[in-house]
C-alpha positions in Angstrom: -0.2 0.0 -0.2 1.4 3.1 -0.7 -1.7 5.5 -1.8 -4.6 6.1 0.6 -7.8 8.0 -1.2 -9.9 10.0 1.0 -12.9 12.1 0.4 -12.1 16.0 1.8 -13.5 16.0 5.3 -13.2 12.6 6.2 -11.6 10.8 9.2 -9.6 7.5 7.8 -8.8 4.1 9.5 -6.6 1.6 7.7 -5.2 -1.9 8.8 -2.4 -3.8 7.5 0.2 -5.9 8.6 4.4 -5.9 8.4 5.4 -8.2 6.3 9.0 -10.0 6.0 10.8 -9.9 2.4 9.0 -13.3 1.7 5.5 -11.7 2.5 5.4 -13.3 5.5 3.7 -11.3 8.8 6.5 -11.0 11.2 6.5 -11.5 15.2 7.0 -8.0 16.2 6.0 -8.6 19.9 8.6 -6.6 21.2 8.9 -3.8 18.7 7.3 -0.5 18.9 5.2 0.9 15.9 4.7 4.7 14.8 4.2 7.5 12.2 7.5 8.6 10.8 8.4 11.9 8.9 4.5 12.5 8.6 3.4 15.4 6.4 2.8 18.6 9.0 -0.5 18.8 8.4 -1.3 15.1 9.2 -1.5 16.3 13.4 -4.1 14.0 14.4 -2.8 10.6 13.4 -2.7 7.6 15.7 -0.5 4.1 15.1 -1.0 1.2 17.0 -0.5 -2.6 17.1 -3.8 -4.5 16.7 -1.6 -7.9 16.9 2.0 -7.4 17.6 2.7 -11.5 17.4 1.4 -11.0 13.6 2.4 -7.7 12.9 -1.3 -6.2 12.2 -1.3 -2.5 12.8 -4.1 0.3 12.8 -3.9 3.8 11.5 -6.3 6.2 12.4 -6.2 9.6 10.7 -8.3 12.6 11.9 -9.3 15.1 9.3 -7.6 18.5 9.1 -8.3 21.2 6.7 -4.7 21.7 6.8 -4.4 18.4 4.6 -3.7 19.5 1.0 -5.9 18.7 -1.6 -4.5 15.9 -4.1 -1.7 13.6 -3.6 0.6 16.0 -1.4 0.8 14.8 2.0 2.2 11.6 3.5 3.9 9.6 6.0 6.0 6.6 6.4 5.0 3.5 9.0 8.4 2.8 11.6 9.1 0.0 13.9 11.5 -0.3 16.4 13.0 -2.2 19.1 16.2 -1.1 21.0 18.6 0.6 18.5 17.0 -0.9 15.5 14.7 0.7 13.2 13.0 0.0 9.9 10.7 2.6 8.2 8.1 1.6 5.4 8.0 3.5 1.8 6.0 6.8 2.0 2.0 6.5 2.0 0.5 9.0 0.2 -3.0 10.5 1.3 -4.7 11.6 -2.0 -7.7 14.0 -0.8 -10.6 14.1 -3.5 
C-alpha cells in the first residue's frame, strides 16, 4: 500500500500487517510502531498494534482542513526496538 484515497473532510482508518521479504507477517511483539516523517498537516494521527505477534497494525487519521487537496501529504510507518529502526515506503494521502 503506498496510496490512500480519502474524501475531503473524512477521517480514515486503515489496517495492515508488517511483512518480511517473503511476504509473511512478522512476530513483532517486542517492537514499537509509530508514524515517521508525517506531513505537518497530519496532526491527528495514531498508530497502534492490533496484534504485534502477527504484525497487524491500525492507523487512524483525523481529518484536518490543513491536509492539502490531491496527493501532497504522506507519512511512513516505522518499527523500532532497542537501537534498530525500520521504516516503510512513503504512504501518500490522496484527498479528492
